[in-house]
C-alpha positions as a printed Julia matrix, in Angstrom:
528×3 Matrix{Float64}:
  0.02  -0.03    0.1
  2.54   2.9     1.27
  4.71   1.48   -2.22
  2.04   1.65   -4.22
  1.1    5.83   -2.87
  5.11   6.23   -3.33
  4.67   5.59   -6.65
  1.51   7.87   -7.41
  4.08  10.77   -7.95
  4.81   8.57  -11.13
  1.51   6.85  -12.58
 -0.33   9.76  -11.76
  1.35  12.31  -14.33
  1.74   8.72  -16.83
 -1.85   8.25  -17.06
 -3.43  12.11  -16.53
 -0.49  13.22  -19.72
  0.79  10.15  -21.6
 -2.56   7.75  -21.38
 -5.42   9.97  -20.9
 -3.47  12.64  -23.26
 -4.05  15.64  -20.54
 -2.69  18.73  -20.98
  0.12  19.18  -18.11
 -1.94  21.75  -17.13
 -5.28  19.5   -16.45
 -2.89  16.34  -16.11
 -0.83  18.38  -13.42
 -3.0   19.54  -11.27
 -4.99  16.25  -10.94
 -1.92  14.98  -10.19
 -0.8   17.14   -7.52
 -3.9   17.01   -5.4
 -3.71  13.09   -5.66
 -0.21  12.84   -3.81
 -0.91  15.96   -1.63
 -4.29  14.08   -0.35
 -2.12  10.85   -0.13
  0.42  13.01    1.59
 -1.58  14.52    4.38
 -3.97  11.02    4.86
 -1.06   8.39    3.94
  1.75   9.6     4.71
  1.16  11.6     7.68
  2.39  15.51    6.1
  1.45  18.05    8.33
 -0.52  20.5     6.53
  1.53  23.43    7.27
  4.71  21.31    5.84
  2.85  20.79    2.61
  1.94  24.17    2.36
  5.59  25.1     2.73
  6.2   22.9    -0.38
  3.05  23.78   -2.26
  5.0   27.62   -1.69
  8.33  26.4    -2.69
  7.25  24.85   -5.89
  5.18  28.16   -6.5
  8.98  29.57   -5.83
 10.7   27.22   -7.99
  8.41  27.5   -11.1
  9.37  31.1   -11.32
 12.72  30.83  -11.44
 12.16  28.78  -14.24
 10.09  31.13  -15.8
 12.53  33.43  -16.52
 14.84  31.01  -17.65
 11.31  30.19  -20.91
 11.13  33.98  -20.69
 14.51  34.94  -21.47
 14.9   32.1   -24.25
 11.91  33.06  -25.51
 12.27  36.55  -25.96
 15.98  36.13  -27.46
 14.66  34.03  -30.32
 11.81  36.22  -30.68
 14.03  40.11  -30.82
 16.18  38.17  -33.13
 13.44  37.16  -35.67
 12.4   40.76  -35.81
 16.23  41.94  -36.22
 16.3   39.73  -39.15
 19.25  37.84  -37.54
 17.47  34.54  -37.71
 17.38  34.42  -41.34
 21.14  35.29  -40.65
 21.86  31.84  -38.86
 19.59  29.63  -40.7
 21.47  31.16  -43.96
 24.49  29.95  -42.37
 23.16  25.77  -40.8
 22.0   25.46  -44.49
 25.42  26.73  -45.9
 26.68  23.5   -43.67
 23.58  21.41  -44.8
 20.23  21.43  -45.9
 20.1   17.75  -44.26
 17.39  18.52  -41.59
 18.63  15.31  -40.04
 22.67  16.84  -39.86
 20.83  19.59  -38.55
 19.23  18.07  -35.51
 22.58  17.04  -34.73
 24.64  20.15  -34.94
 21.82  22.36  -33.2
 19.7   20.25  -31.1
 22.32  18.05  -30.12
 26.33  20.05  -30.26
 25.53  22.95  -29.38
 22.78  22.07  -26.96
 25.15  20.01  -25.16
 27.79  23.84  -25.58
 24.42  25.37  -23.34
 24.13  22.54  -21.05
 27.99  22.65  -20.23
 27.96  26.38  -19.73
 24.28  26.9   -18.35
 22.11  23.32  -16.99
 19.11  24.38  -15.19
 17.11  23.12  -18.68
 18.08  26.04  -20.49
 19.51  23.99  -24.37
 15.88  22.57  -24.59
 14.5   25.89  -24.24
 16.97  27.36  -26.35
 17.65  25.29  -29.57
 13.45  23.94  -29.56
 12.77  27.55  -31.21
 16.39  27.76  -33.05
 14.61  24.63  -34.88
 11.72  26.01  -35.58
 12.87  28.61  -37.04
 15.01  26.52  -39.24
 11.3   25.46  -40.95
 11.56  22.15  -37.82
  7.73  20.82  -37.71
  7.37  22.48  -33.33
  6.69  18.69  -32.31
  9.61  17.03  -33.79
 11.93  20.74  -32.4
 10.57  20.13  -29.03
 10.83  15.97  -28.54
 14.17  16.17  -30.35
 15.64  19.42  -28.21
 14.64  17.29  -25.12
 16.25  13.61  -25.95
 19.31  15.6   -27.25
 19.81  17.43  -23.86
 20.58  14.17  -22.81
 24.74  12.76  -22.62
 25.95  16.25  -21.94
 24.02  16.35  -18.2
 25.85  14.09  -16.71
 28.13  16.9   -16.15
 25.29  19.88  -16.52
 26.61  22.92  -15.68
 29.84  23.05  -14.27
 30.12  19.72  -13.63
 27.47  20.45  -11.01
 25.03  17.15  -11.37
 28.67  15.49  -10.37
 30.2   18.18   -7.88
 27.11  19.12   -5.95
 25.13  15.21   -6.87
 27.61  13.12   -4.84
 28.23  15.98   -2.43
 26.56  14.04    0.34
 28.75  10.4     0.03
 31.14   9.74    2.93
 34.42  10.98    1.49
 33.12  12.59   -0.93
 36.33  15.19   -2.53
 37.65  16.55   -5.93
 39.25  13.35   -6.89
 36.35  11.23   -6.1
 33.93  13.49   -8.27
 36.91  13.29  -10.74
 37.24   9.18  -10.4
 33.35   9.31  -10.76
 33.2   11.57  -13.99
 35.6    9.5   -15.53
 33.64   6.3   -15.26
 30.24   8.38  -16.65
 32.11   8.87  -19.82
 33.01   5.56  -19.96
 29.6    4.17  -19.56
 28.7    7.21  -21.87
 31.17   5.46  -24.58
 28.45   2.49  -24.77
 24.92   4.7   -24.44
 26.1    8.33  -25.26
 27.38   7.03  -28.48
 23.51   6.11  -29.85
 22.22   9.62  -29.1
 22.55  11.16  -32.59
 21.29   7.97  -34.43
 18.05   7.89  -31.81
 17.77  11.48  -32.81
 17.99  11.34  -36.67
 15.67   7.4   -36.21
 12.82  10.15  -33.82
 13.21  12.25  -36.37
 12.79   9.82  -38.78
  9.88   7.99  -37.79
  7.96   9.96  -36.32
  8.11  12.77  -38.76
  9.07  11.8   -42.15
  6.67  11.39  -44.77
  7.74   6.95  -45.09
  8.04   6.66  -41.37
 10.43   4.07  -41.92
 14.15   2.86  -40.83
 15.77   3.64  -44.64
 16.12   7.35  -44.56
 17.28   6.59  -40.33
 19.73   3.9   -41.88
 21.37   5.59  -44.45
 22.22   8.89  -41.76
 23.8    5.87  -39.68
 27.78   5.83  -40.62
 27.7    9.8   -39.73
 25.83   9.63  -37.08
 28.59   6.66  -35.27
 30.88   8.91  -36.56
 29.94  12.65  -34.16
 28.8   10.09  -31.55
 32.21   8.71  -30.63
 33.74  11.95  -31.35
 31.67  13.33  -28.27
 31.75  10.1   -26.39
 36.01   9.49  -26.92
 36.72  13.49  -26.05
 34.7   13.62  -23.29
 35.86  10.58  -21.8
 39.79  12.18  -22.85
 38.8   15.81  -21.52
 37.6   13.85  -18.32
 40.49  11.6   -17.66
 42.97  14.12  -18.1
 41.2   17.83  -16.82
 38.29  16.16  -14.6
 34.71  16.96  -14.38
 33.63  20.27  -14.67
 33.84  21.41  -18.61
 33.85  18.07  -19.91
 30.17  18.81  -21.57
 31.47  22.48  -23.16
 35.24  20.58  -24.69
 33.4   17.2   -25.95
 30.81  19.38  -28.02
 33.17  22.04  -29.35
 34.97  18.94  -31.25
 32.0   17.3   -31.98
 31.27  20.34  -33.66
 34.18  21.13  -35.2
 33.79  17.57  -37.01
 30.2   17.94  -37.57
 30.86  20.84  -39.55
 33.86  19.54  -41.62
 33.09  16.51  -42.3
 28.67  17.72  -43.12
 30.44  20.28  -45.56
 32.46  17.95  -47.07
 29.3   15.08  -47.37
 31.78  12.96  -46.35
 30.11   9.61  -44.84
 26.58  11.52  -45.76
 23.86  10.45  -48.29
 23.61  12.43  -51.42
 19.83  12.98  -51.97
 19.13  15.94  -48.5
 16.38  14.92  -46.8
 13.75  17.68  -45.85
 10.0   15.6   -44.56
 10.05  17.23  -41.26
  9.41  21.06  -42.71
  6.36  22.38  -40.78
  3.7   23.21  -43.91
  3.93  25.79  -45.66
  7.25  26.66  -44.53
  9.46  28.84  -47.17
 12.98  29.43  -46.02
 14.14  33.58  -46.88
 16.22  33.22  -49.52
 17.13  36.86  -50.07
 20.76  36.92  -49.02
 21.25  38.01  -45.64
 23.47  41.73  -45.7
 24.52  41.31  -42.02
 27.53  38.91  -40.39
 26.99  35.97  -39.4
 29.28  36.4   -36.09
 26.96  39.5   -35.87
 24.52  37.57  -36.32
 25.75  35.05  -33.87
 26.91  37.19  -31.42
 24.0   37.4   -28.56
 24.52  33.44  -28.5
 28.43  33.37  -27.96
 27.44  36.51  -25.31
 24.8   34.09  -23.65
 28.02  31.27  -23.27
 30.54  34.16  -22.41
 28.72  35.5   -19.54
 27.29  32.27  -18.98
 30.97  30.75  -18.13
 32.6   34.55  -16.54
 29.75  34.17  -14.07
 30.49  29.96  -13.39
 34.11  30.15  -13.11
 35.62  33.4   -11.67
 35.33  33.28   -8.34
 35.03  37.21   -8.01
 32.15  37.48  -10.53
 30.1   34.76   -9.36
 30.38  36.12   -5.61
 28.18  39.25   -7.52
 25.89  37.71   -9.3
 25.08  35.48   -6.76
 24.34  37.88   -3.91
 23.55  41.21   -5.88
 20.06  40.38   -6.41
 19.09  37.35   -4.33
 15.57  36.8    -3.82
 15.79  33.4    -2.64
 13.33  32.34   -0.19
 14.61  29.9     2.58
 13.11  28.37    6.12
  9.84  28.77    4.29
  6.63  29.54    7.0
  9.48  28.09    9.03
  9.87  24.7     8.19
 14.22  24.4     8.63
 15.14  22.37    5.34
 12.3   24.11    3.1
 14.09  26.27    0.65
 14.18  27.3    -2.79
 17.19  29.17   -3.91
 16.46  32.86   -6.65
 19.57  34.53   -7.39
 19.05  36.61  -10.19
 21.93  38.02  -11.96
 23.61  33.84  -11.72
 19.91  32.91  -14.08
 20.73  31.9   -16.75
 17.53  33.68  -17.79
 18.84  37.14  -16.52
 21.27  35.74  -19.12
 19.76  35.35  -21.97
 17.61  38.48  -21.8
 20.81  40.44  -21.37
 21.45  39.13  -24.46
 18.68  40.35  -26.03
 19.24  43.82  -25.77
 23.15  43.49  -26.76
 22.52  42.01  -29.6
 19.88  44.69  -30.66
 22.9   47.45  -29.81
 25.3   45.18  -31.58
 23.18  44.08  -34.3
 22.1   48.9   -34.76
 18.02  48.17  -34.68
 15.67  49.22  -33.12
 15.08  48.96  -29.03
 11.24  48.77  -29.92
 12.21  44.71  -30.93
 13.35  44.37  -28.23
 10.19  45.42  -26.36
  7.5   43.85  -29.43
  8.95  40.84  -28.72
  8.48  40.95  -24.98
  5.18  41.34  -25.2
  4.86  38.6   -27.5
  7.22  35.88  -25.02
  5.06  36.95  -22.33
  1.5   35.5   -24.0
  3.61  32.97  -24.92
  4.83  32.03  -21.46
  1.28  32.3   -19.38
 -0.3   28.67  -20.07
  3.12  27.24  -18.42
  3.44  29.31  -15.38
  0.55  27.68  -14.52
  1.46  23.64  -15.11
  5.11  25.0   -13.86
  3.59  25.26  -10.22
  0.91  22.58   -9.83
  4.12  20.06  -11.04
  6.91  21.71   -8.6
  3.93  21.44   -6.0
  3.66  17.71   -6.98
  7.29  17.69   -6.9
  8.43  19.46   -3.74
  5.8   17.26   -1.47
  6.74  13.79   -2.78
 10.52  15.38   -2.09
  9.67  16.95    1.45
  7.53  13.84    1.97
 10.36  12.45    4.71
  8.84  15.01    7.21
  5.75  13.78    8.55
  4.26  12.11   11.59
  4.37   8.89   10.88
  7.83   8.32   11.23
  8.5    7.09    7.68
 11.24   7.66    5.42
 10.52   9.78    2.35
  8.54   8.63   -0.78
 11.52   8.82   -2.9
 14.02   6.5    -0.4
 11.17   4.09   -0.28
 10.81   3.69   -3.91
 14.41   3.17   -4.03
 14.46   0.69   -0.95
 11.46  -1.32   -2.31
 13.34  -1.8    -6.09
 17.23  -3.03   -4.26
 15.19  -5.55   -2.38
 13.81  -7.0    -5.46
 17.6   -7.56   -7.51
 20.58  -7.42   -5.47
 23.27  -8.61   -7.82
 21.46  -7.43  -10.88
 21.09  -3.66   -9.61
 24.06  -2.44  -12.16
 21.45  -2.65  -14.91
 18.27  -0.8   -12.62
 20.93   2.33  -11.44
 20.39   4.79  -14.58
 16.73   4.1   -13.91
 16.51   5.06  -10.34
 18.23   8.57  -11.94
 15.82   8.32  -14.05
 12.88   8.57  -12.11
 14.55  10.63   -9.52
 15.12  13.21  -12.63
 11.76  12.59  -14.3
  9.89  13.57  -10.2
 12.19  16.29   -9.53
 13.02  17.79  -12.7
 16.86  17.66  -12.29
 19.38  15.44  -12.34
 21.25  17.33   -9.75
 18.08  16.68   -7.12
 17.95  13.14   -8.35
 21.24  12.22   -7.52
 21.14  14.19   -3.94
 17.56  12.08   -3.4
 19.36   8.85   -4.38
 22.8    8.47   -4.73
 23.27   7.73   -0.76
 20.99   4.96   -1.55
 22.9    3.97   -4.85
 26.13   3.63   -2.85
 24.73   1.66    0.62
 23.42  -0.96   -2.36
 26.7   -0.57   -3.99
 28.11  -1.65   -0.9
 25.13  -3.72   -0.15
 26.17  -5.98   -3.17
 29.45  -6.0    -3.69
 29.3   -3.53   -6.53
 31.97  -1.15   -7.4
 30.1    2.02   -5.19
 31.35   4.78   -8.16
 30.1    2.61  -11.51
 26.64   2.38   -9.42
 27.1    6.3    -8.66
 28.2    7.03  -12.21
 25.32   4.63  -13.38
 22.55   7.18  -11.25
 24.12   9.97  -12.94
 24.15   9.26  -16.24
 20.64   7.99  -15.1
 19.7   11.39  -14.02
 20.82  12.76  -17.16
 18.27  10.56  -19.38
 15.72  11.23  -16.96
 15.77  15.06  -18.4
 13.77  13.95  -21.72
 10.64  13.59  -20.1
 10.98  15.37  -16.8
  7.58  17.14  -16.42
  8.83  20.33  -16.29
 11.35  20.71  -18.99
  8.23  18.87  -20.93
  6.22  21.65  -19.88
  9.15  24.22  -20.91
 10.14  22.58  -24.43
  6.66  22.8   -25.19
  5.74  26.77  -24.16
  8.86  27.83  -26.65
  7.78  26.24  -29.77
  3.92  26.75  -29.23
  2.74  23.78  -28.44
  1.7   24.46  -24.43
 -1.4   21.37  -23.6
  0.92  18.71  -25.94
  3.01  17.9   -23.16
  2.23  14.19  -23.2
  2.15  13.68  -27.1
  5.8   14.91  -26.38
  7.16  12.27  -24.06
  5.35   9.59  -25.68
  8.51  10.25  -28.04
 10.66  10.74  -25.83
  9.93   7.88  -23.23
 11.67   5.5   -25.73
 14.74   7.03  -26.56
 15.02   7.32  -22.57
 14.56   4.27  -21.47
 16.73   2.59  -24.31
 19.08   5.05  -23.12
 18.86   3.52  -19.04
 19.19  -0.5   -20.81
 22.95   0.97  -22.22
 24.18   2.53  -19.59
 23.3   -0.21  -17.59
 25.17  -2.53  -20.19
 27.38   0.04  -19.7
 28.17  -0.79  -16.06
 28.33  -3.93  -16.13
 30.86  -4.14  -18.98
 32.95  -1.27  -16.52
 32.54  -3.92  -13.72
 33.65  -6.92  -15.48
 36.51  -6.03  -17.13
 37.79  -2.41  -15.62
């Protein structure tokens, strides 16, 4: 009975969003009500703890909405200044094949943004970019989410590893670097196939022929890009540690992908464009704007994100100058929500938008007009996020109860552990996925479940660092299906209300990634 109650936070969203095809606005409202009622009754949470958790979720929703607004206003402004047309012409000069474009934009450029920002920012940036390239909005949202996976293991300057594993006994820099290298080794099996998986989803769900033929013709090139990314990630993790793996590996991949695509190396001769929006016509008139000028806002975004996360004095200033964090909500210790405004990727995106208008020498009215459009785009997403994060925080804080029960996440993990024993390495990634699906954060998933993973590894005699690496990779894969990321991705491409349809397309890749990570972990345990 208690296990079913704990699983309600997973079962209810799956039923309402995926099976019944409700919008996140309705589905997550109903899910939140169910979980809150069960928390108050069966789990024994006090009313003030539940209410504080709801307020915590509401506060966190606003931090995400700032990121969404920043991503949308940047793209809308660049549309008005003509920069998007120039960016798209640049992509088409590399290749007009949408299969190539999705790897360069969603996987590699998205991984670069992930390495600098994290916080679910990549899908919010690359989704609209693909729509501007002419991609079907549903394809853009689903592919942006699937692509933002492998790089999430390292996230913004190693946060999922360094923060996520910080509660493991004896955790220090050497430990983080060891686990980071094991993550990269396991991802040689799992992450290598992400580019091909992206092509399969694109061609099977959105192609005219709906078959695998258009995907298999891309297999050699996608394997080249996948191996380039994962092998260089392993090299960088071993040589330099875990902080900059996503950035360096994605830059390496971008160079290889651009050069090979321009030469047509390992690529089919026929360009594929079946996933175009109906009636889409690319701008044929050559833009007078320079390519660097058009791209300058995104370059500014990456530069500012790195400055605010690497240089200690800048990091300290941005984290303290404007701080809207809410600690000990309703006086309950441990129920907090951070919002360091200048440190937020959303603020960086807005600042880059303003600079774009200046650098591209356009009227400031472009920004004000884009801001009005963008606020309208995120209105429905705001309520969906509040309901989603209210559920998440009640679930996460459920250890604060009168019945002396452990939290719902811990209860689920212990129930799973009892049934698998020595085969746990195949289950460990899915526990990470489960945590990310519910909490919406790879870092929080690992913070929540890493002590349990560590304990299970010790009990079963498995290598603890390998099991923890599988947890980290699983949490990254969960990024594809976590509800608030899906809400965000749907909002930025204009598909609010279609969240269930998106999850149906990302669920298979997320589960496959978990299987491959388990296989990679098993190989690592057996031979290394």
